[in-house]
N, C-alpha and C positions, 0 to 999 in steps of 0.2 A: 353255472360251471356244469350242470347236466347236459346242457347244449355243447358246451365246449369239448367235453369228453366224448360225446356221441359222435361229433363230426370231426375229432382229430385226426382221422384217416384221410381227409379231404383237404385239410390245409395244416400247416404246422402249429400245434396247439399254442405253444409259448407266443407266436407271432399274433395268433388270434386272440389270446387273453391280453396281450398288450394292447392291441387296436381296440378291443372292446372296452377297456377300461380308460385309454387314452381319449377315445371319442365320447365317451359318456361320464367322465370325471366328474361334472358338475351334478349328475344325477345320482350315480352310484358310488358316491364317496363312502369310504370305508366305515364311517362312524354311522353309516345310515343303513347299511346292509345287514339283514339276518337272514342267511339262506336265501329263499325266494320271496322274502317278506320284508317290505320297507315301511317304516313308521315315521311319520312327521312329528313336529313338535306337538300337535294336539291330540295325537294318539290314533288316528284312524289309521286302519291297515291298508297299505298299497300292495296288491297282488297281481300276479300274472293271471288275468282272467280269460285271455285268449291269446294262442301263438298260431302262427302260420303253419301249415301242415310241414311236416318233415320232408316231403317231397319238393315242395318250394324252396326249402333250405337247401336240399341237395343240388338241385339244378340252378339255383343262384350262385351257390359257392363253387360249383363246378364251372360255371361260366367265369366267375371271378378268378379263378385259378388259371384260366386260359388267357387272361388279358394281363400282362406283364405291367403295362404303362399305367392301366386305369383301375389296377386290382384293389389299390386303397381306398381309391374315391368310390368305387362301387361297393366296397365292403362297409365303409362309412356310411353311404347312403342307407344300405340294407339295415344297418344297426339304427339309424336314427329314424328313418321312415317305416320300418317294420316293427322292430323290437321296441322301440321307445314309445312308438304310437300304440303299442298293446297294452302299455302301463297305464291302467285308469285306476282311480281311487274307488275302494269299495268301502263304504262305511257300515260296517257290521253292528248291529244294535247291541250294546253292551249288555251282557247277562249278569245281573247282580244278585248274588245269593243272599238269603236272609240273614240277618243279625242273629247270632246264637250265642248265649251264655250256657256254660255247663251247669250253672247254679239253678237255671230255669227249670222248673218242675220238682225241685226238690224242697221248695218251702212248703211249710206246714200251717194250718189254721191255729191261730192263738199263740203260736210258738215261733221264735226267732231261731236262725241257726248261724253258727259261727262261720263266717266266710273266709276270714283271715284275722290275724291278731289285731287288726285295725278296724274291722266292720263286720257287721250282720247281714245275712239274708233275712229281711224283715217277714212277719207273719203274712200268710197268703191274703189276708183281708187288704193289706196295703195295696197289693198288685190288682186285686178285684176293685179296688177304689178307683186306681189309675185308669182303668178301663172306662170310667165315667168321662174322662177327659174329652174324648172325640165327640163333642156335641155339635159340631157342625162341618159342613163340607169346607173345603178350601185350602188354608195354609197347612204345610207339613212341617214346619221348622219348630224344634223342641230343644229344651234345656234340661238335662237331666242332673240335679245338684245332689251330690252324694251318691254317686252311682255304684260304688262298691263293686259288686261281682256282676255288674251289668244286668241282673234280673229285671229291674225297672227299665233300662233301656231297651230290653227285647220286648216288653210290654208295649212301650211306646211305638216301637217298630210295628208290631203286629196289629195296632189299632190304625196305623196309616201314617204315622210320621217317619219320614225318610231323611230329613236333613237334621241330624241330631248332633248336638254338643253334649258330651257327657264328661263330669268332672268329679274328681275326689283327690282329697289332699294326699292320699296313699293309694298308690296303683297296684299293690299287691294282689288283692282280690281280683282286680280287672286282669293282670296279667295271667293269673291262675286259670280263671274261668273263661276269659274271652280270647285272649292273645294265645294261649297254650291249648285250650281244650274247646275253644268255640271259633266263632268266626265275625269279624268286623268288616262290614262293607266299607267302600271309600267314602260314602256319603256320612258315616258316623266317625266323629272326631273325639278322641278321649285326651283330656287335660289333667295332668297330675298336678293340680292346683286347688287350694281351698277356695271358697266362694269369693272372699274378698280380693285375692290375688287375681282370680279369673276376672271379676268385674272391671279391675283396673287395667287389665289387658285388653278386655272388651271395648272399653271406652277408648283406649289408646289407638286400637284399630278401626274404630267407629264401624263396628260390626253391625249386621242386620238384627233387627229386634225378633222376638220370638212369638209363636203362636200359643205355645203352652210352656209352662215352667213347672216342674214337679220337684219338690224337696223330699229327701228321704230321711231327713234328720230333723229334730225339734229345733224350732227357732223362735225367737222374740218377734212380736207383732211389728216393730219398727222395721226389722230386716224384710219381713214378708212385704211390707207396703213399699219399701225401696225398690225390690225386685219389680213389684207390679207397675210403679210409676216410671221406672227407667229402662227396663228390659223387654216388657211386654208390648205387644202390638196393641192398637187400641181396641180390637175386638177379641184380645187374648185373654187366656185364664191361668191362673196359678194356683196349684194345689199344694199346701203345706200343712205339717202339724205344728199348730202354734200354741205356745205355752199359755195355759189358761191365766197366769201371772206372769209379768216380767222377770226373768231369770229363776223362775220355778221349774225346774227340769222334771218334776215327777210326774206332771199330767199335762197333756196336750189336748186341743180340739182340732180335729181335721177340718180345714176350710178350704172351699173353693172360692178363689177371689177374681173380680175383674180387674183391668187396667187401672181403675181408680180406688181399689182396695176394698170395694164393695163385697160383702159376703153374698154368693150365689148359692151357697149350701154349706152345712157344718155338721159335725157329728162328734160327741164325746165318746161314744163307743160305736165300733163298727163290728156288727155281727155279734160273736161272743168275745171279742178282743176289746179291751181297754186301751185307749189311745196312749202309749207311752214309747217314745223314740229315744236313740242315742242323743245326747247333747250336742249343741253347737260347739264344736272344737274351737272356733275362734274367739269365743266369748271369755273373758276373765272370769266369769262366775260358772264356767263349766265344771260340772262334779261328776266324779267316778272315772272308772278304768279307761274310759274312752277319751279323757281330756290330756291336755299337754303335760302335765306333771307325771303322767305314766307313759305316755307313748312317744314323747320326744317332739310333739308338734311344736313349730316356731310361729308366733303369730306375726303378721305383718304389722310393723309399727310405722 
């Protein structure tokens, strides 16, 4: 359009526009044009990276204007052989901003902070422990279970995991701290699902397994083992606060497990903090304000 207006004095603009569009209808279809930028299905930008000099345009169009019989053919040849040949794909490297949660940095040692009516931001010892997950080079695929406000997701991002699935049955804290006041890169996906519904969907989609899985709420040992054996890659690791006794939600042991469920590391206390997490809302034995009888959670049956 810039060119059309610029050379409007040399040839009738409406004729030129009609000819330009008709000749190149297959390339410059209306649903593919955004100003001087064309985007294909895969997303790379098509840009005008070189154009013939205005002097050449001036001379060529003047010549075309003096040849009544061949005017259309010459102009068609000009468009096809000059303009179209100068359209080349330029694949610009995508600039990905870092994941950001507004809750990151406000956590305190030994104390949890309410992030929403359905979730806490855990004591800082939790996130310090997650930092130990990156024990090897290689895979960058992570599952953040009970992501809440996205603080644990940011920790995973900062230690090198880029392909992250984050899930929480309540998305309120995520929306407040990530969508509204933070940033979520396209390689991080949030699912407003509890872990049981997520696993069902994951199996249905035959999705890829994970290099690391981090739980942010207390679980029974059988659930931790299930995730190790079904969702972890062979050399992957899982970090979870596991109840010291089945269905006893008052005390957990932090454990780092391999894909066979073997403990690589464990701790009942982390720093000055005694390990006690929100209970698993999917369990019928869940006790306290975080459970379905208080927050309206509906268990998968």
